[in-house]
N, C-alpha and C positions, 0 to 999 in steps of 0.2 A: 433238275430240268434234265429232260432226255435228249441227248446228241443228235443233231439233224445231219444227215449224210447227203453227199452230192456223188453222182457218179457221171462218167463221159462215154459216149459211144459212139464211135465215128465223128466224132469233133463236137458231140452235142452234148451240152451238160444237161443233167436232169437234177431235180432236188428242188427243195429240202425233200428228205425222205427219213421215215422213222427208222430204227433198227431193224424192226420187223419186217418192213416194207423192203430194206436191203435184201434181208435174207430170201424175202420170198422174189424178189429179181433174180437174184442168184439160183434158186429154185427152179425159174422158169428161163434160166438160161439166156438172160438179157444181160446178165453180169457173169462174165469169165474170169478165170485166174489172172489174165491178162488187163482187164478193165481198170482203169483209172478211176479211184475213189478218194474222197476225202470227208473228215469229220469236221463239220462247222467251218471255221475258217482256215485250217492246217493247212499242210502240203498234201498235194497230190501223190497217190502212192499204188502200186497193182494191188489188186483186190485180193491176190494170193497171201499177201502180208498181212491181212487183217484176220486175226487168230480167230479159228472155228468157223468163219463164215459160210465155208463151204460143206462142213461138218453140220451145222444147223441147217441148211440148206437142202442136204440130203435124207435128213432125219424127216424135214417138212415134206419134200418130194414123196419120201416112203410112206409117210402118213396119209396122203391126198388119194382117193379113188382115182383108179387108171379109167380114162374114157375110152 
């Protein structure tokens, strides 16, 4: 089973989202390194602590055509 993720923006909780949706939100800059995220029912932590999230977001962003 794929883990579900949640994130908070300005006090509003979003989710569940898939790992790929989490990366897409980081690529779209809705999730920043300071954004609180959590996996399933786990504790909240800064998105910067999630290994490779922003590396994968940068790769995705670089792969998308610029409008």
